[in-house]
Z-matrix of the N, CA and C atoms (Angstrom, degrees):
N
C 1 1.432
C 2 1.561 1 106.52
N 3 1.274 2 114.70 1 139.97
C 4 1.451 3 122.37 2 176.02
C 5 1.518 4 112.01 3 -62.37
N 6 1.276 5 119.86 4 146.53
C 7 1.470 6 122.77 5 -178.50
C 8 1.577 7 109.13 6 -79.81
N 9 1.345 8 116.74 7 -15.24
C 10 1.467 9 117.23 8 -178.69
C 11 1.526 10 109.88 9 -84.30
N 12 1.282 11 117.02 10 154.54
C 13 1.509 12 119.88 11 -176.45
C 14 1.556 13 110.35 12 -75.85
N 15 1.341 14 109.65 13 132.05
C 16 1.441 15 115.58 14 178.49
C 17 1.512 16 112.72 15 -86.24
N 18 1.245 17 121.77 16 148.16
C 19 1.508 18 122.78 17 178.11
C 20 1.542 19 107.87 18 -75.00
N 21 1.351 20 121.07 19 -12.57
C 22 1.440 21 124.70 20 176.49
C 23 1.498 22 107.22 21 -128.43
N 24 1.312 23 120.29 22 77.73
C 25 1.428 24 126.11 23 -173.82
C 26 1.559 25 114.21 24 -60.82
N 27 1.323 26 116.65 25 -20.34
C 28 1.496 27 121.84 26 178.99
C 29 1.495 28 114.39 27 -83.93
N 30 1.367 29 117.52 28 -10.47
C 31 1.419 30 124.79 29 -178.43
C 32 1.543 31 107.76 30 -100.70
N 33 1.320 32 113.50 31 151.53
C 34 1.505 33 120.60 32 174.21
C 35 1.527 34 108.75 33 -72.72
N 36 1.288 35 117.23 34 152.32
C 37 1.478 36 122.57 35 172.78
C 38 1.503 37 108.22 36 -95.20
N 39 1.300 38 115.65 37 149.20
C 40 1.439 39 122.82 38 177.42
C 41 1.566 40 110.16 39 -125.43
N 42 1.258 41 117.81 40 160.67
C 43 1.413 42 123.40 41 178.10
C 44 1.523 43 108.78 42 -92.80
N 45 1.264 44 115.73 43 112.64
C 46 1.486 45 122.94 44 -175.22
C 47 1.528 46 109.32 45 -103.07
N 48 1.291 47 118.14 46 123.88
C 49 1.486 48 123.97 47 177.68
C 50 1.495 49 110.04 48 -111.08
N 51 1.318 50 117.17 49 122.84
C 52 1.403 51 123.32 50 -179.86
C 53 1.514 52 110.37 51 -117.46
N 54 1.300 53 119.58 52 128.55
C 55 1.447 54 123.71 53 177.74
C 56 1.519 55 106.67 54 -106.08
N 57 1.372 56 117.73 55 110.64
C 58 1.420 57 120.62 56 -171.51
C 59 1.553 58 107.96 57 -133.08
N 60 1.302 59 119.90 58 117.99
C 61 1.406 60 125.79 59 176.70
C 62 1.517 61 111.16 60 54.09
N 63 1.317 62 117.50 61 44.48
C 64 1.420 63 122.16 62 176.04
C 65 1.586 64 114.89 63 82.22
N 66 1.259 65 116.94 64 5.24
C 67 1.496 66 121.46 65 -177.11
C 68 1.514 67 108.85 66 -121.28
N 69 1.271 68 115.97 67 129.50
C 70 1.469 69 120.97 68 175.19
C 71 1.538 70 110.77 69 -88.53
N 72 1.330 71 119.70 70 126.49
C 73 1.448 72 122.74 71 -177.78
C 74 1.552 73 105.04 72 -121.39
N 75 1.326 74 115.28 73 131.34
C 76 1.434 75 120.40 74 -178.44
C 77 1.593 76 111.00 75 -115.51
N 78 1.316 77 114.97 76 130.84
C 79 1.431 78 118.87 77 -175.70
C 80 1.568 79 110.09 78 -137.59
N 81 1.368 80 112.92 79 161.50
C 82 1.468 81 117.61 80 169.95
C 83 1.524 82 101.72 81 -103.22
N 84 1.399 83 113.54 82 140.05
C 85 1.449 84 121.82 83 177.40
C 86 1.494 85 109.14 84 -148.74
N 87 1.341 86 115.51 85 151.46
C 88 1.411 87 119.04 86 175.87
C 89 1.568 88 108.62 87 -71.64
N 90 1.305 89 118.99 88 156.03
C 91 1.452 90 124.69 89 -172.13
C 92 1.558 91 110.73 90 -54.65
N 93 1.332 92 115.31 91 -45.15
C 94 1.529 93 117.77 92 -177.96
C 95 1.512 94 110.17 93 -62.28
N 96 1.281 95 119.90 94 -48.50
C 97 1.467 96 122.81 95 178.96
C 98 1.476 97 110.38 96 -61.00
N 99 1.342 98 118.54 97 -45.78
C 100 1.450 99 121.14 98 179.82
C 101 1.567 100 111.30 99 -57.64
N 102 1.347 101 115.90 100 -45.23
C 103 1.490 102 118.45 101 -177.64
C 104 1.512 103 110.38 102 -64.52
N 105 1.325 104 114.36 103 -38.55
C 106 1.526 105 118.09 104 -177.71
C 107 1.530 106 110.83 105 -71.90
N 108 1.331 107 118.16 106 -37.99
C 109 1.480 108 117.41 107 177.57
C 110 1.496 109 110.20 108 -68.25
N 111 1.319 110 117.95 109 -37.33
C 112 1.453 111 118.48 110 177.60
C 113 1.525 112 109.66 111 -63.13
N 114 1.285 113 117.39 112 -44.89
C 115 1.514 114 123.62 113 -178.20
C 116 1.527 115 106.57 114 -59.82
N 117 1.349 116 117.69 115 -50.69
C 118 1.421 117 120.87 116 -178.37
C 119 1.528 118 113.71 117 -62.84
N 120 1.309 119 114.36 118 -48.56
C 121 1.449 120 119.86 119 -177.71
C 122 1.567 121 112.02 120 -61.87
N 123 1.332 122 115.86 121 -40.63
C 124 1.480 123 118.87 122 178.80
C 125 1.515 124 112.18 123 -69.06
N 126 1.344 125 117.11 124 -33.93
C 127 1.449 126 118.04 125 174.77
C 128 1.498 127 116.50 126 -71.39
N 129 1.315 128 117.81 127 -26.14
C 130 1.442 129 122.54 128 -172.26
C 131 1.550 130 116.07 129 -110.75
N 132 1.331 131 114.38 130 -27.40
C 133 1.455 132 118.58 131 -173.75
C 134 1.502 133 110.09 132 -127.32
N 135 1.341 134 118.34 133 -131.83
C 136 1.417 135 120.88 134 -175.83
C 137 1.594 136 109.73 135 -89.28
N 138 1.281 137 114.88 136 138.13
C 139 1.542 138 118.34 137 -176.62
C 140 1.477 139 112.70 138 -62.40
N 141 1.345 140 118.45 139 -38.03
C 142 1.450 141 121.14 140 -171.56
C 143 1.565 142 113.24 141 -106.38
N 144 1.285 143 117.59 142 21.62
C 145 1.499 144 120.44 143 -177.64
C 146 1.505 145 114.14 144 -86.99
N 147 1.293 146 118.03 145 -13.14
C 148 1.526 147 120.50 146 -176.76
C 149 1.497 148 107.89 147 -126.23
N 150 1.376 149 116.67 148 128.01
C 151 1.434 150 121.56 149 -179.60
C 152 1.511 151 111.25 150 -137.77
N 153 1.351 152 113.72 151 152.57
C 154 1.467 153 119.75 152 168.52
C 155 1.512 154 107.03 153 -95.69
N 156 1.257 155 116.03 154 130.72
C 157 1.524 156 123.47 155 -178.84
C 158 1.517 157 106.63 156 -108.36
N 159 1.339 158 116.19 157 126.38
C 160 1.457 159 116.29 158 174.46
C 161 1.481 160 114.75 159 -64.80
N 162 1.319 161 117.26 160 146.24
C 163 1.436 162 119.96 161 175.78
C 164 1.539 163 112.33 162 128.13
N 165 1.360 164 112.19 163 179.76
C 166 1.393 165 122.20 164 -177.95
C 167 1.467 166 114.21 165 -64.89
N 168 1.349 167 119.00 166 146.88
C 169 1.454 168 124.64 167 176.81
C 170 1.498 169 112.45 168 -103.39
N 171 1.308 170 118.13 169 0.28
C 172 1.510 171 121.01 170 -178.39
C 173 1.537 172 109.73 171 -54.79
N 174 1.314 173 114.90 172 131.35
C 175 1.458 174 120.53 173 177.33
C 176 1.504 175 114.77 174 91.17
N 177 1.283 176 116.94 175 -13.46
C 178 1.471 177 120.11 176 178.98
C 179 1.561 178 113.03 177 -81.67
N 180 1.272 179 116.37 178 138.55
C 181 1.468 180 118.42 179 171.04
C 182 1.466 181 110.58 180 -65.53
N 183 1.327 182 119.00 181 154.09
C 184 1.459 183 122.30 182 174.15
C 185 1.539 184 109.55 183 -72.72
N 186 1.259 185 116.02 184 151.81
C 187 1.454 186 122.86 185 172.70
C 188 1.578 187 109.74 186 -55.43
N 189 1.311 188 117.36 187 122.62
C 190 1.457 189 118.33 188 -176.88
C 191 1.516 190 109.40 189 -60.36
N 192 1.300 191 117.06 190 138.71
C 193 1.506 192 122.50 191 178.70
C 194 1.521 193 112.28 192 55.63
N 195 1.325 194 116.95 193 35.31
C 196 1.449 195 122.76 194 -178.84
C 197 1.492 196 114.42 195 -50.94
N 198 1.290 197 113.54 196 -40.39
C 199 1.512 198 117.65 197 -178.76
C 200 1.495 199 114.96 198 -58.72
N 201 1.356 200 114.48 199 -27.06
C 202 1.508 201 116.41 200 178.09
C 203 1.523 202 111.60 201 -64.07
N 204 1.338 203 117.13 202 -25.81
C 205 1.448 204 119.72 203 -178.50
C 206 1.477 205 112.38 204 -87.42
N 207 1.311 206 117.23 205 2.28
C 208 1.477 207 121.36 206 176.03
C 209 1.505 208 112.36 207 -93.12
N 210 1.323 209 116.33 208 -8.57
C 211 1.462 210 120.36 209 176.07
C 212 1.521 211 109.22 210 -92.01
N 213 1.300 212 117.61 211 151.92
C 214 1.476 213 119.53 212 177.60
C 215 1.490 214 112.91 213 -56.98
N 216 1.354 215 117.43 214 133.10
C 217 1.478 216 120.47 215 -178.17
C 218 1.498 217 110.61 216 -89.61
N 219 1.324 218 113.40 217 168.28
C 220 1.483 219 120.85 218 178.80
C 221 1.569 220 105.17 219 -60.05
N 222 1.318 221 117.38 220 -40.25
C 223 1.472 222 119.83 221 -177.66
C 224 1.526 223 109.29 222 -63.60
N 225 1.328 224 117.66 223 -44.81
C 226 1.489 225 123.09 224 178.94
C 227 1.553 226 110.88 225 -61.68
N 228 1.297 227 116.33 226 -42.49
C 229 1.471 228 120.22 227 -175.17
C 230 1.497 229 112.29 228 -76.42
N 231 1.330 230 119.01 229 -39.90
C 232 1.485 231 119.75 230 -175.57
C 233 1.492 232 115.20 231 -106.75
N 234 1.374 233 116.26 232 -12.70
C 235 1.445 234 120.45 233 -176.51
C 236 1.513 235 111.47 234 79.00
N 237 1.329 236 119.07 235 11.09
C 238 1.403 237 125.37 236 -176.09
C 239 1.511 238 109.64 237 -133.26
N 240 1.349 239 118.36 238 144.02
C 241 1.427 240 121.75 239 179.67
C 242 1.563 241 112.36 240 -79.04
N 243 1.355 242 117.54 241 -9.43
C 244 1.462 243 122.46 242 -178.08
C 245 1.529 244 110.12 243 -79.68
N 246 1.351 245 115.60 244 138.04
C 247 1.493 246 117.66 245 175.06
C 248 1.521 247 105.90 246 -83.19
N 249 1.311 248 114.59 247 158.29
C 250 1.466 249 118.44 248 179.72
C 251 1.542 250 113.55 249 -55.82
N 252 1.348 251 116.18 250 -35.66
C 253 1.487 252 118.68 251 -174.29
C 254 1.508 253 108.31 252 -99.12
N 255 1.317 254 119.61 253 -16.30
C 256 1.448 255 121.31 254 -178.05
C 257 1.510 256 113.44 255 76.45
N 258 1.358 257 116.17 256 7.85
C 259 1.408 258 123.27 257 -177.67
C 260 1.490 259 113.13 258 -60.10
N 261 1.362 260 117.64 259 -35.26
C 262 1.478 261 118.58 260 179.22
C 263 1.518 262 112.60 261 -60.55
N 264 1.286 263 120.69 262 -27.11
C 265 1.484 264 124.46 263 -178.46
C 266 1.574 265 107.68 264 -64.97
N 267 1.310 266 118.82 265 -26.59
C 268 1.450 267 118.07 266 179.31
C 269 1.537 268 114.50 267 -68.94
N 270 1.317 269 116.41 268 -18.37
C 271 1.480 270 119.72 269 -177.67
C 272 1.478 271 113.14 270 -99.22
N 273 1.318 272 118.23 271 1.19
C 274 1.490 273 120.82 272 179.84
C 275 1.496 274 109.02 273 -75.89
């Protein structure tokens, strides 16, 4: 278990590995946040760039802004990866 406080203390933490622009980033995240970031990232970016790695999360930093992934996403609410305004596309 990671030594940092989880936003969902009743859930297990997982080791989340994100490959972004040639750099591998490893984080601890609660299961719900990990599943939602995987769903979001696969819908918007590269399908195989985010993975859950089995094992201990001790020493890993928490996923930045992890709490944001605990809220329902646009994908979950609408069934589509597109945002209502399309503003997210400007940042890709």
